[in-house]
Residue frames as qw, qx, qy, qz and C-alpha x, y, z in Angstrom:
[[0.005, 0.900, 0.435, 0.023, -0.04, 0.03, -0.05],
 [0.280, -0.789, 0.114, 0.535, 2.85, 2.47, 0.86],
 [0.421, -0.126, 0.581, 0.685, 4.61, 1.76, -2.39],
 [0.230, 0.586, 0.653, 0.421, 1.49, 2.56, -4.36],
 [0.112, -0.942, -0.299, 0.105, 0.73, 5.78, -2.47],
 [0.407, -0.626, 0.221, 0.627, 4.31, 7.09, -2.69],
 [0.272, -0.081, 0.621, 0.730, 4.10, 6.95, -6.50],
 [0.226, 0.701, 0.676, 0.016, 0.55, 8.15, -6.87],
 [0.252, 0.487, 0.204, 0.811, 0.00, 11.36, -8.81],
 [0.166, -0.255, -0.475, 0.826, -0.45, 14.40, -6.81],
 [0.163, 0.788, 0.579, -0.129, -3.42, 16.67, -6.59],
 [0.373, 0.631, 0.204, 0.650, -3.47, 19.87, -8.72],
 [0.175, -0.857, 0.048, -0.483, -2.07, 22.84, -6.90],
 [0.753, -0.620, 0.221, 0.016, -0.13, 20.79, -4.39],
 [0.270, 0.724, -0.635, 0.002, 3.60, 20.19, -4.53],
 [0.911, -0.019, -0.413, 0.001, 4.99, 16.75, -4.41],
 [0.757, -0.621, 0.009, 0.203, 7.24, 15.44, -1.50],
 [0.715, 0.089, 0.123, 0.682, 10.47, 15.92, -3.50],
 [0.165, 0.701, 0.130, 0.682, 9.63, 19.56, -4.09],
 [0.545, -0.808, -0.076, -0.210, 8.89, 20.09, -0.37],
 [0.856, -0.360, 0.051, 0.367, 12.11, 18.52, 0.61],
 [0.572, 0.395, 0.157, 0.701, 14.06, 20.55, -1.88],
 [0.074, -0.809, -0.091, -0.576, 12.62, 23.83, -0.60],
 [0.629, -0.760, 0.033, -0.161, 13.36, 22.99, 2.99],
 [0.880, 0.105, -0.174, 0.429, 16.86, 21.70, 2.43],
 [0.320, 0.508, -0.277, 0.750, 18.74, 25.02, 3.21],
 [0.470, -0.644, 0.105, -0.595, 16.62, 25.57, 6.30],
 [0.950, -0.300, -0.048, -0.076, 17.14, 22.14, 7.66],
 [0.756, 0.293, -0.264, 0.522, 20.87, 22.34, 6.93],
 [0.045, 0.616, -0.260, 0.742, 21.10, 25.56, 8.98],
 [0.699, -0.519, 0.125, -0.476, 19.16, 24.19, 11.84],
 [0.970, -0.090, -0.145, 0.173, 21.17, 20.96, 11.94],
 [0.522, 0.450, -0.286, 0.666, 24.34, 22.99, 11.82],
 [0.287, -0.612, 0.243, -0.696, 23.12, 25.07, 14.92],
 [0.898, -0.368, 0.001, -0.241, 22.07, 22.06, 16.75],
 [0.894, 0.137, -0.225, 0.362, 25.46, 20.42, 16.21],
 [0.262, 0.547, -0.301, 0.736, 27.22, 23.64, 17.27],
 [0.554, -0.578, 0.134, -0.584, 25.11, 23.67, 20.41],
 [0.975, -0.198, -0.101, -0.009, 25.96, 20.03, 21.17],
 [0.745, 0.277, -0.262, 0.547, 29.62, 20.64, 20.74],
 [0.055, -0.645, 0.240, -0.724, 29.43, 23.74, 22.96],
 [0.776, -0.496, 0.070, -0.382, 27.81, 21.69, 25.73],
 [0.952, -0.024, -0.153, 0.265, 30.35, 18.91, 25.45],
 [0.467, 0.504, -0.267, 0.675, 33.16, 21.49, 25.50],
 [0.369, -0.633, 0.221, -0.643, 31.72, 23.10, 28.70],
 [0.915, -0.367, 0.013, -0.167, 31.37, 19.67, 30.38],
 [0.859, 0.206, -0.180, 0.432, 34.91, 18.70, 29.40],
 [0.204, 0.619, -0.274, 0.708, 36.20, 22.03, 30.63],
 [0.622, -0.595, 0.147, -0.487, 34.45, 21.47, 33.98],
 [0.990, -0.104, -0.048, 0.086, 36.06, 18.00, 34.19],
 [0.642, 0.401, -0.232, 0.610, 39.46, 19.50, 33.42],
 [0.109, -0.705, 0.222, -0.665, 39.02, 22.18, 36.00],
 [0.769, -0.509, 0.172, -0.346, 37.84, 19.92, 38.81],
 [0.960, -0.038, -0.058, 0.272, 40.46, 17.19, 38.17],
 [0.440, 0.571, -0.253, 0.645, 43.24, 20.00, 38.04],
 [0.342, -0.666, 0.240, -0.618, 42.04, 21.31, 41.36],
 [0.916, -0.371, -0.008, -0.151, 42.10, 17.81, 42.92],
 [0.089, -0.758, 0.645, -0.033, 45.90, 17.45, 42.31],
 [0.670, -0.260, 0.695, 0.019, 47.88, 14.25, 42.50],
 [0.378, -0.053, 0.818, 0.430, 47.53, 11.98, 39.61],
 [0.385, 0.693, 0.568, -0.220, 44.56, 13.75, 38.22],
 [0.007, 0.707, -0.249, -0.662, 46.64, 15.97, 36.10],
 [0.193, -0.030, 0.853, 0.485, 46.75, 13.46, 33.39],
 [0.153, 0.590, 0.792, 0.036, 42.93, 13.57, 33.22],
 [0.045, 0.829, 0.167, -0.532, 42.88, 17.36, 33.57],
 [0.081, -0.477, 0.550, 0.681, 45.30, 17.70, 30.50],
 [0.172, 0.161, 0.898, 0.372, 43.34, 15.24, 28.45],
 [0.080, 0.726, 0.664, -0.162, 39.92, 16.76, 29.27],
 [0.053, -0.736, 0.037, 0.673, 41.39, 20.17, 28.62],
 [0.134, -0.257, 0.690, 0.663, 42.69, 19.23, 25.19],
 [0.075, 0.410, 0.857, 0.302, 39.29, 17.67, 24.15],
 [0.040, 0.797, 0.431, -0.421, 37.42, 20.76, 25.60],
 [0.077, -0.612, 0.261, 0.742, 39.54, 22.99, 23.42],
 [0.103, -0.026, 0.845, 0.524, 38.97, 20.82, 20.41],
 [0.044, 0.580, 0.813, -0.014, 35.18, 20.66, 20.98],
 [0.009, -0.770, -0.214, 0.602, 35.05, 24.40, 21.56],
 [0.015, -0.402, 0.509, 0.761, 36.75, 25.02, 18.19],
 [0.025, 0.233, 0.895, 0.379, 34.23, 22.73, 16.50],
 [0.001, 0.716, 0.639, -0.282, 31.37, 24.52, 18.16],
 [0.012, -0.693, 0.056, 0.719, 32.71, 27.93, 17.05],
 [0.045, -0.154, 0.726, 0.669, 33.07, 26.62, 13.52],
 [0.002, 0.424, 0.885, 0.194, 29.51, 25.20, 13.41],
 [0.036, -0.780, -0.506, 0.367, 27.93, 28.29, 15.00],
 [0.151, -0.541, 0.182, 0.807, 29.81, 30.83, 12.82]]
């Protein structure tokens, strides 16, 4: 049934599904890019917090602080690129 409906002729005055997708493509691309940038920003903030708290703990946690800090900087740069 779905196969038959997906290839059925459209009603006069209505756009087909392919035309709707093509007209929404730039909008969805921008929205997905913003959402990805927001995700990277949240991950960068979380990794930055982990880096800060592990650095303040001292001891052997410096290894974790350096690794989390490097990942936070990387995620932050990805967020800036996606949101710019």
